[in-house]
N, C-alpha and C positions, 0 to 999 in steps of 0.2 A: 748450239749444236747445229752442224750442217745437216741440211735436208737431203738424204740419200734414199731413193726409192727403188734402186736396183742393186743387187750384189750377187757375186758368185762365190760359193764356198765349197770346200771339200770335206766330206764327212767320212770317217773311217771307224767301223765297229771294232770291237776287241776280238783278237784271235782266241780260239779255244785252246785250253791248256793241254799239254801232252799227257797221255796215259803213262802210268808207272809200270816199270818192270821190277817186280819184287817177289821174294819167296819167303814163306813163313819159316822162321828159324827160332824155335823155342825149345828149351831143354825138355827132354823126355817126349818130344813130339817129332819123331823122325818123318822125313818126307812130308813136310807140312804143306807143300804145294804152293802155287802162285797166289799172291795176295795184293797185286798191284792195283791201286785205285784209279778211277777215271779222272781225266782232266776237267777243270771247271769251264763253264760256258763263258764266252767273251761277252762283254757288255754291249748293249744296243745304243745307238745314237737316236735320240728322240727330239723332234722339233715341237716346240710348244708356244702357242700364241698367248701373249700377255698384254693387258691394256696399258701398263705403265711405260711401254716403249712406243715411240712415235715415228722413228725412222730406222733405217738399216745402217746408220752411220757407224755403229760399233764394229761392223764387219770390215771397215776400212783398216783396222788395226790387227785383225785376226781373221784369217780365212780358212784355217785348217782345224778340224775338231776330231779328236780321237777318243774313243771309249777305252776302258781298261781291259787288258787281256785277262783271260782266265788263268788260274794257277795250275801247275802240273799236279797230277795225282800223287799219292804217297803210298807207302807200304801199309800193311794192315787194313787194306781195303778202304783207305781214306780218300774221298773224292776231293779234288782241288777246289779252292774257293772260286766262285764265279766272279767275273769282272764287274765293276760298277757300271751301271748305265750312265750315259752322259746326256743331259738335257740342255738343248740349245734354245734359248728364248728368242722369239721373233715378235714384232708388233702384230697385234690382231689385224687381220685384213691382208696378210701376206700369202701370195700364191707361190707354191713350191713346184718347180719343174725340173726335169732331167736336162742338164745343160747340153748334153750331146744330141738328143733327138727331140727335145722340146716337149716331151710327154708330161702331162700333168700328174704330179704325185699327190698333192693335197692342197685344198684351199682352206687355209686356217682363218676362218672368218671371225670367230668369237673367242673371248678370253677363256683360256683353258683347253681349247682345241689342240689335240696332240696327234702326231703321226710318227711311226717308227720309220726313220729314213734308212738306216743301215742295221741289219740284224747281226748280232754277235755270233761268232763261230761256235759250233758245238765242240765240246771237249772230247779228246780222244779216249778210247777205251783202254783200260789197264790190261795187263797180261792175264789176269784171272778169267777174263772172258774167253780166252782162247785155249783153255785147257780141255783136252778130250781124253777119252779112254786110251787112245793110242799115242797121244802127245801130251804128257802130264807136266812137262816143264817148259812151256813156251817162253822163250827169251826175247820176246818182242811185244810192243804195244803200239797203239795208234797215235799218230800225231793229231793235234787239234785241227779243226777246220780253220783255214786262214781267214783273215779279216775281210770285210766287204767294204770297198771304197767307191764312193759316188761323188760326182761333181754336180752340184745343184745350182740352179739359177733362182734367185728370190726376187719377186716383184711385189711391191707394196701397193695396195689400193686402199686409200684412207677410208675409214668407216665414218661416213657422214650421212645425215638424214636429208640435207638439202645442199645442193651445189649452186654457187653463184657464178654465172658465166657472163661474158660480154667483152667488148673491145677495151683496150687499155684506156685508162682515165675515165671509165664510165662511172666510177664511184663505188666499186665493189668493196675495196678495203675500208672506205669511210663507213659504208653501211654495216659491215661486220663489226666495226668498232662501236657503232651505235647500239646494236641489238645484243651484243655479247660482251664478255670481259676481254676479248682478244684485242691486242694493240699492234696491228700490223703497221709497217712503214707506209706513210701516206705522203705523196708529193704530186706535183703537177706535170712531171715528165713521164713519157711512155715507159712501160715496163718497170714501174716502181716495185711491183710485186713480182719476185722472181721464183718464189716457191709457194705452194699452197699454204693457206692459213686456216686453222681450225678455231672455231669459237663455240662455246656451249651457251645456248640461249635458255634462260630461266625466267618464267613468268607464271606466277601463281594465278589460278590453281592448276595450271596445265603441267604435264610432265616435261622435263628438260629435253632438248634436242640439240643436235650438232649441225652447224653450218660450215661449209668449206668454201673459201674464197679461192677460186682457181685463177692463176695468172692469165693475163689478157690474151685472147686470141686475136688474130688479124686475118684479113682476107688472104687466102692462099696458104694458110697454116699447114694444110695437108701436104704441101710441097716442101715444107721446111722453113717457110718464111716466119720471121719473128721467133717466138718460142716453140713454133711448130705445134705438134699435138702431144708433146711429152707428158703433160699433166692431166690430160683429159681422162685417163684411166681412173683418176681419183674421184670422178663423179659418176662412175658406172654403177656404184652400189646405192646411190641416193634414191629416195622416194620420188622426188621431183626436183626441177631446176628453177632457179630464179634467173630470168633473162634480163639483164640490166642494160638499159639503153640511155645514152647521154642525149638529152633533148637538144642541146646546142649543136649537135652534129647532124641532125636530120635535115633532109633536103625536101622541100615542098613538092617538087616534081616527081620524086621517087621516095615517098615517105617510109616505105617498108624495106628499103634497100639494106639498111643496117641489120634489121631483124632477119631477113632472108640470108644474108652473108654468113652470119654466125651459124644459122641452122644448116647451111650447106657444108660448113666445116665439120659439124657434128655428124652429118650424114656420111661424109668421107671417112671419118674415124670409126663410126659404129652406127649402123642403121637403128639398132635397138636403142642407143642413146638418144638419137634424134627423135625417137617416138615418145620419150619421157614427157610427162605433163610439165608445162611451164607456166610460171607466173611472170608476166611482163611487168617490169618496173621502169617507168620513165623518170629518170633522175634529173636533178638540177632545175627544178621548177622555180627556184629563186632567181634564176638568170633572166634578163630582159628578153622578151620576144618568144619565150618558150610556151606560153599559154596557147598560142595559135597552133604551134607544132604538136602539142599534146592532143588538142582537139582533132587535128587532121589524122594523127596516128590512130586515135581511138575509133574514128569513123572507118578508116581503111582496114583495121585489124579486128573489128567487132566480130565478124563471122569466123575468122581464123582462130582467135583466142580472146574470149571476152574477159578473162581474168587479168585486168590491167590496173596497175596502181601508179599514181603520180606522187612523187615525193621530192624532198630535198634532203639528201643524206647529210649535207653540210650543216644546214640549220636545224635539222630534226623534224621539219614539217612533214606530217604524214607517216613518220616512222613508227610511232606508237601503235597506230591502227594496223599498220603492216605487220608488226611484230605479233600482235594478237591474232591476226588472220593466219599467219604461219603456224602459231602455236595451236590454233583450233584445227587446222588441217592435219597437223602431225598427231594431235590427240585422236582424231577420227581414224587415222591410218595405223597408229601405233608406232612409236619411235623405236629406232634400232639402237639407241644409245644405251650402253651398258650402265647399270645402276651405280657402279663405283667410279664413274668418270666425273 
């Protein structure tokens, strides 16, 4: 399935049914009077968040959604049948905006969250409502209220507890494959990961939690370089971030350059995101000459962020203790993971 995190759809509620013009005509009942029933209400269009959907890709094939119209009223004071509501399912974590003015309609964060996007039209009144002492045979009725049409922009923000960020080839995909059942594409060239990957981490006796591997940032991403900032919205809901750094790329003369570069891109995208707590992971300790780089980094970053872990995602060294550390932190904070994931 293609990963699509933005879509534009058109939703249209059902129109109200017409009121009926009818007169009571029964044997032995002269001048029975008007008995036209009301039209039925049009159906609403509702947007509902569900956990079983992960992308907005299904909107590539269908962009217009319309609820059922209300039926017209009938004689003998019979009200027309109301139109059926239409429920449009979205992935949990979808933000719904008005496509024209950008106004927020609803943030559907959790499974089952629902919002009425377009309200069905009211049914028209039958002619029985218009009879008076001076006008006993009204030969007119109301039309139903027309449908409501809205163009909506959908933006998906993945629901994850922890986001993994870092430069390309830092080892993010390898790590997520080590600590979860996710199997992302792994290779040695830049931008192997082109879409976010989600992995559910399970470690008894701790509750499960979700980790998101975000495609690699590069310096200048806020200007559109590399993959730009397209996927950073997917770590905005996370409890904290894993900042992954490749030990083989560190420079002794400016040991914190990589760390500050990524944080600068976060600041350009969202100051709130840049203030999220981070765990720094120095990866590729299995490579020659990285021990000295790790020591220099720890000394330089000790006051900035003391939560620093040194691992080799490739060989698995240090990964088990890291996994337990993450599980413990999430247990203390409370995971946002829905129980049925």
